[in-house]
N, C-alpha and C positions, 0 to 999 in steps of 0.2 A: 871181371868186370860186373857181372850179374850178382856176385856175393857182395861186392861192394854196395851196388843199387839197393839190394834186400837189407843191408844194414843200415842205410841211412833211412829206409822207409820204416823199418822197426822203431829206430828212434823218434821220428817224426809221430808214430802212432803212439808211442808213450807219452810224448810230451801232450799231445792233444787230450789223452784220456786222464792224464794227471789235471790238466787245466779243467777239464769237464768235472773231474770229481771234486776239485775244491770249489768251483762256483756252485755246484749243486749242494754241497754242505753249508755254504754260507746262507743260500735261499731257504734251507730248511730250518737253520737255526734263528733265522731273523723273526718269524712269527712267535717262538718260544719267548725270545728277549722282549718283544711287544706285550705279549700276554702277562708276564711277569711284571712288566711296568704298570700295566693297568690294574693289576691286582694288589698293588702296594697300598697301604693303608694311608687315608687323606689326612693332613694336618689341618685342625678346625680350631680358631680362637674364639672363646666366648667371652661376653660382657654382661655383667650385671646391671640392669637398669633400675634406678631407685627414684621413686618421684620425690619432688623438692619444689620449693618456691625460688623463682629467679626474678631477678629485676631487669625490668626493660626500660631502657632510656630513650627518650625522644628529645629532640633539638629542635627548636622552632625561633624564628626572628622575633624580635620586640623591640618596642619604643617605650622609653621613660616618659611618664606624665606626672604631673604635680598631684599630689593627694587632694589639695584643695586650691582652686584658682578663682580669685575674687576680682571683678571688674569695678574699680571705684568710679562711681557716677555721682554728679551732684543730685541733691534733692531740692535746691532752690537755685534761681537763675541770677547770675552775678559776675563780675569782674573779678578774676582771681589776683589776690592783692600778694599774697606770700606763697611760695613753694618751699616747703621745709625739708625736703628729702632730694637725694639724687638716685638716679637710675642704677640699679643693681646693689642697693644697700640692703641691709637687714633692718627691719622694722618689728617692734612688739606690737601685741594687740592693744589699740586703743591710743596708738602715737598718732599726733597730727601730721598730716601730709600737705593739706593745703588750707589756705584761709582766704575766703570770698570776702570782698568788700562788705562790712557789717552795716554802714552807714544808711542805707536805704532800708534795710531791714529792721534796723532799730528805730528808723522813723516810723514805721508802719506798726512797731510794737507800742510805740507811745501813742499813735493814735487810737489803737484799740484800748489801751488802758484809759484813755479820755472817754471812751465810748462806755467802758464799765463804770466810770465815775457818774457820767450822766444817766446810766441806767440805775445805779443805785439811789440818784436824787428823785428820779421819778418812781421808784418803788417807796421812798419814804413819803413823798406827797401823796401816794395813793393809800398808803396806809392811814395817814391823817384824815383824808376824805372818808375812808369807810368809818372810821372812829366818828366822825361828826355825823355821817348818816344813820349809824345805830343809835346815836343820842337823839336825833330827831325822829327816829321811827318810834322809840320808846315813848316820846311825849306827844305822839300823834301829829306832829307839826309838818312833817313831809310825806310824800307819796312812797309806797312800797317800790315803784319803779326806781326812783332816785337810789335808794338803798342797793337794789340790784345792779344798776349801773356803776356805784362805788366798788361793789365787790368784783365785777369785770375788769374794771381799772386796775384793781390790784392784782388780779391774775395775770393780765398781759404786762404789767410791770415786772413782775417777777420772771415772767418768760423771757423779756427783753433783757433782764440781768444777766439770766444765764446764757443768753446767746452772746451777749458782749463779753463774759468771761470765757467762753469757749473761743472767740476770735482772739482774744488775748493770749490764750494759751497756745492757739495755732500760730500767732505771731512770734511768741517766744520760742517754740520749736523751730521756726524758720531761722531764727536769729542763731540757735544753737547749730542748726546745719549748715551755717556759714563756715563753721569749723569743720574741715573733713578729716576724718580718722580712718585708720586702717582696722578693719574688724576682726582680722586674724595676724598671728605671728607669721611672717615669711620674709620673702625678698621682692622688692619693686623691680619691675620690668624696665627695660631700657627707654621705652616711650613714655614721656610725661609731658602734661600739659603745661605751658610756659606761663609765667607771672604776666598779667595784662590781658590774657585770653578770655574770651567769654565762656563761662561755665552755663550751660543751658539744660533744663530737664528734658527737653525734646531732641537733644544731640545723640546721634548714634554711636559717637566716638567716646570712648571712655577716658577719663583723666589719667588713670594709672592701672596697672594690673599687679595685684599681690599674689604670690604662689607660695604655698606651704611646702618645703622641700624636706623637712625632718623625716616625713614619710613619703614615699613615692608609689604610683602605680606603674606596672609594666605591661602594656597591652601587647599581647601575644596573638600573632595570626596564624593560624593552623588550619589544616584541610578539615572538612567536615567529617571525613572518616576517622579523624582522630579525637574529635571532640568528645565521644562517649568514654574513650578510655581515659581521658585526662580528667573528665568530671567524675567518673567512679573512683579514680585515685584519689581525688581530693575529699570525697565522701567518706572513702574508707581510712583516710590518714595514712597512706602507704608510703609517704615520705615526703620531704620538702621540696621546693622549688629552688634551684640555684641559678645564679646569673654567672655567665661567663664573660669575662672583658676581651678586649681585642686579641690578646695573647692565649686566649683560652684557659685562663687560670680562673677558678671560681672565686666568687666574693665571700668574704668571712661571715656574712648574714644572709642566712637563708630566707626564703619568701614562702607566703602562703597562697594558695588559689582561693579567690574570694567571689568571683563572679564570672558569668560568661554573658556575652552581648546576645540579643535576639536578632540582631540585624547580620545578615549573610550577604558577603559581597556574590552578586549574581555572576560575576564573571568566573573566576577560578573555584567559586563556592567555598570561601574560607570565612568562617566565623571569627569573632574576636573574643579574646579571653583575658581576664585581668588578674594579675598577681600584684601582692603587696609587700613591699620592703620597708623596714625602719633603717635608715642610713644617714650619715652624716651629708650635708650637702655638697662637701668637697668631692664626694665621690661620684655623683651624678647630676645632670642637669636635664630640664625636660627635653624631649625629644632627641636626646643625645645618648651614647654609651656611657661618656666621661666627659669632663670638661676639656680635657687634653685632646681629646679624639673627635671634637666637633667639626663637621664640614658643611659649612653654611647652614648651620642650625638643624640638620638632618644627619642621623647617625642611625645604625640599627646594632642590636645586641643578640646574642643567643642566650636561651634560656632553656633549661631542660628540667624534666619532672621525672620521678620514678614511678613505674607501675609493676605489681607483681603478678605473676600468673603460675598456675601449676602445670608442671611438665616433668617428662621424664627425661633424665640425662644420662649420658654414657660418660663416666669419668676419665676413661683412658683416652679418648679421642676428643674430648671437652666438646661435644656436639649435643643438640638438643632438638627434640621433635615435640610439636603440640599441634 
């Protein structure tokens, strides 16, 4: 019995000793593995940075405005007898738009011409009187005072004739102004004065509006922080300005930056800048992006311009810092 107990105790001691040696060996080898891992060479990736010029693109909302907009107003007062155009039609420079009743103006012209004839007769009579006064003074028949009076009458007659001719010329201009023509080539607006209406020089309402749309302005509204960059891009000629339609597609004709307004919106501090395009009228309409995209006469468009800056780029990752 004691031998059996001793044998079991021996086996247990052997097992405990084996486990002790196993765990001790693992604890000793673990720092060696950690040190070997920390001493391994690190893998480093290097990139070559090269300075180059990059293009920065800014997108701004804008509105189309006519290159020229002329308000047709009368220069004489009268009743509109004829309206020779309709709203939305294209007109040429010098084309007749309205005709004011010319009869009262023609009567004024005839009156002025009669005044010219009367002044011419008075001038002829004054010349004859001066000739008689010169002859009488030479024979010492009349006084020097009568001769000077005849000279004054001739001078006054000449002045009256010049005044009458000027009045007649003014009445002739008024008669010509009865025919109202378009000063530019463009498109007539929708609102037109009707036949029979009174055209008055003191009226605040125009008879018609003609807009030139072969070339247009695009007014861009941009933050004040962007204004310097856009102006420097325009001065350096670093790229055109392009217009994007509602689908984001660029217009085939680029524009140029031409001016910036000195007026700044006090709310969001956004100044106005103008760009100019040459484009067919079918592409744009004033205050809209395109004729098919009009919404109650107001639409917006996006315009973008290019600006270049020097920076260092990393080609592998396609990132840039400046």
